[in-house]
C-alpha positions, 0 to 999 in steps of 0.5 A, a space after each residue: 500499500 501506498 503510505 501517503 494514501 493509506 494509513 494503517 493501525 494494527 489492533 490485537 484481540 484477547 480474551 476480555 477485549 471489550 466494545 469499550 476499549 476497541 472503540 478508544 482504540 478505534 477512535 485514537 487515529 481519527 481526527 473531527 472532519 465537518 459536523 458529527 463527521 470524523 476520519 482518518 487525518 486528511 484525505 487518506 484511507 484508514 486500515 485497521 488489521 485486528 489480530 486474533 478476530 475471534 479470541 473475545 469472550 462470547 458471553 451467555 447469550 451468544 453475543 461477543 462484545 468488539 464484533 458487535 461494535 464493529 457490526 454496527 459500524 459497518 450496518 450504518 457507518 457510525 457508532 456513538 460517543 459514550 460520554 455525549 450518545 452522540 452520533 459519530 459518522 466515521 468514512 474512509 476506514 476499512 478492516 481487514 481481519 485474521 483468525 486465530 486457528 488453535 484457541 478462541 470462538 471459531 464461528 463469527 456472527 453472520 451479520 457480521 461476517 456477511 460484510 468481510 470477504 472470507 480467504 483460508 489462509 493455508 501453510 506456504 508450500 516447500 517450495 515456497 517456504 525453501 524461496 523466502 529463506 534460500 533468499 534470506 540464507 544465501 543473501 547473508 552470506 554472499 553479503 557477508 563474504 562468507 567463504 565459498 565452501 560455506 555458502 555451498 552448504 546454504 541449499 542444505 541447510 534450507 531445506 533442512 531446516 523445513 525437513 526438520 520442521 515438518 517432522 518435529 510439527 507432525 509428531 510433538 502435537 499440542 496436548 493439556 500439559 503440552 499446550 504450548 507444542 504449536 509450531 509454525 513459521 516464526 519458529 523456523 524464522 527464529 531459526 534463521 535469525 540465529 543464523 543471521 549472526 554469524 560472521 564470516 572471519 567465524 565461520 571458516 569449515 562448511 560443518 561451521 554453520 551446520 553446528 550453528 544450525 544444530 545449536 538454533 534448532 536446539 534453542 526453538 525447539 528443544 529448549 520447549 520441551 517438557 519430558 526426558 523422552 520428547 528430548 531423546 526423541 526429537 535427538 533421533 529426528 534432528 540426527 535422521 534429518 541431518 543424515 538424510 540432507 548431510 551423508 558425510 556427517 558421522 554419528 559420533 560428530 553429532 554427539 560430539 556436536 550435540 552440547 554447543 553452545 554458542 553466545 555472544 559472550 563466549 571470547 569475553 564480554 568485550 567481544 560481542 560475537 556470537 561463537 562456539 564457545 571453546 569450553 564449560 569451563 571458560 563460560 563458567 569463567 566468564 560468568 563468574 567475572 560477570 556476577 562479582 560485577 553484578 554482585 558488586 552494584 546489586 544486591 548480592 545473589 549467591 548463585 552457583 553455576 552449575 552446567 544447567 545454570 549456565 546453559 540458561 544464562 546463555 539461553 537467555 542471553 541469546 533471546 534479548 539480543 535477537 530482535 525482537 526477543 521476548 522470553 518465557 521461562 517456565 519451571 517451578 519456583 525456585 529454579 533460579 529463572 530471576 535471577 538468571 534474567 538479571 545474570 543476562 540482563 547485566 551481562 546484555 548491558 541492559 536494566 531490570 523492571 520488574 514491578 512492585 506489588 502493594 495492596 490494591 495494586 491494579 491495571 491502572 497502576 500496571 498502566 502507569 508502570 508500562 508508561 514510564 517503559 515506554 518513555 524509557 525505551 522509546 525516547 530515552 533508549 534504555 534498554 530494559 528488562 520487563 521482568 514479570 512472575 505468576 506473584 506479579 500477575 495476580 489478575 488475568 486482567 494484567 495479561 492485556 496489557 502484556 498480550 498487546 506489549 508482545 505483539 506490538 510494541 505499544 498498548 492503546 490508551 497507556 499514554 495520555 495525549 499529551 504524553 504523546 505530543 512530548 514524544 512526537 517532539 523529542 524524535 522529530 530531529 531524529 526522524 529527520 536524521 534519518 532522512 525521513 518526513 518528520 510527520 506525526 505517522 513517521 514520529 510515532 512509528 520511529 518511536 514504536 520501532 525503538 520501542 521494540 528494540 530496547 524493551 523485552 519482556 521475560 515472564 517466569 511462570 510455574 507450570 504448576 496447576 492449568 494456570 499456565 495452560 489457561 493464561 495461553 489460551 486466553 492470551 496466545 501471545 504468551 507462547 507465540 510471540 515469545 522463545 519458551 526455555 523450559 526449566 526442567 529438574 536439576 540432574 544427581 551432578 547439579 544437586 551434588 555440585 551444588 550441595 558441595 558448593 555450600 558444605 564447603 562453605 560449612 564448618 566442623 565436617 571433613 572433606 571426605 564426608 562433606 563429599 558422602 554427604 553432597 551425594 546423599 542429598 542429591 540422592 534423597 532429593 532424585 529419591 522423593 522425586 520419583 516418588 512423586 511420579 509414582 504418586 502421581 501415576 497412582 493418585 493424579 495428584 502433584 506434588 512438587 520438589 523444588 530446588 528451592 527444596 533442596 537448598 532449605 535440605 542443604 541449609 537444615 543440615 548446615 543449621 543441625 550440623 552447626 547446632 549439633 556440634 556446638 552441643 558436643 562443643 559445650 559437653 567436650 568443654 564441661 567434661 574437660 572442665 569437670 575433669 580439671 577439677 578433679 584433677 585439681 582436688 585431687 592436688 589439694 588433698 595430697 596437699 
């Protein structure tokens, strides 16, 4: 569309969308013309693109509030001002809508649907996808002056990506527990977005780009897997697909590459290049230095950087570095989601904002916090992580704002008219410097682009119960517009490492006993996990053992050990004092 002739406004529906909120959003870009007529600025035509058209709640009478408002406008070309009840004639606007095919109601009122020309948009075929992603990857490799041997692998990488996506989407189907097993074009695009981080000087061999692809596909697909058997099945599918397109790759090489980690700080925090980490030991050393730097300027975090924790920091950092990257971290309480996010944000030179709840904290308070965030990131250019947990989302209505923020980077009716004017004035010079006309529309688009670049949303949610599933069904953006990182149970090696790390700071225990105690603590925790699984299978009831409970076990052991040691020390002192008294008495008697 010609931008000089058409304006486009994106609107996203969710479960709690109402006719009142929709009317506010629709009226925002309109201006008064003559009499009671309203329309877009000047002689332009305005196109509203409505996403997730079928998501709003259906009431007991089969009515959908936002749909009713749209039907009224399409039928009569007007709606009523909600304050004065005066008719407003709306001219030169059109609607384009799309439906969510996996959530929401799937029936649109015929009185509304008759105004639309309906199209069924199918998933693109292999030929179309090959053309799209081949153009992206080949252009990147050519413009980046990659070695010819690397450029020759591009067609195979594209076919491998499409083959792997097809197998994953057909083998891993959504269920009540695995509700997030929904795979679409965004997942393929995220893989290629990771490939675009590569630089020619660091990818000289033909296997280098393949190793990066395997890493990116693990981050996109494998990191969201819930069960161990799903992880193993994905590894088999991935290996089969690789051997199909790269015949000279051996099973041994695939096993060696299985645990590869690419990150932006593999050579140190001063060299932000997306490279393969030389070793876990090197990453551990870098992150220890980063943690020391964090503790020097923030409240101290007593983190134990075992292998799983290091891997999660690298994953979160990758998401924060990705354009438009938002994260959904899923794990039971005490998994370290918040602490690792803060460390990854510090590593990426980003501030962390987390709402402070108080009694009476409401949606209006959250709107005020979000408005400040938008001003800080869009106007001042401050890169910020918006960190939210289950505790910060006591009301499902809070997710209305987060849903819109994830989709478009802007939230209707959050910024006041004065704030918007301040934004337009604040970015006008930057818009001119970018070679654009400093129109109101260009200034606002410039601001929202800055918000998308600088504001990253990280949701730290628990899978316990059905709350997360209900949230994702009512707000699809939670899973579809985020990169998911599922926090699994700590492996026995991690449990031993963590317990040994804390016991080394405990006095009164020998080296041999310390090692035995750490192994026993890990055994106890894993035994309880196994018992919980049997309990779930027999009684269909969940009992969660969290990393936090494991740390509490260590603290309890330290407390009991200190208490018992103190008691024994006191008894020994009493005994020694008694013996000394007896000896002195004996000497006195003899004298």
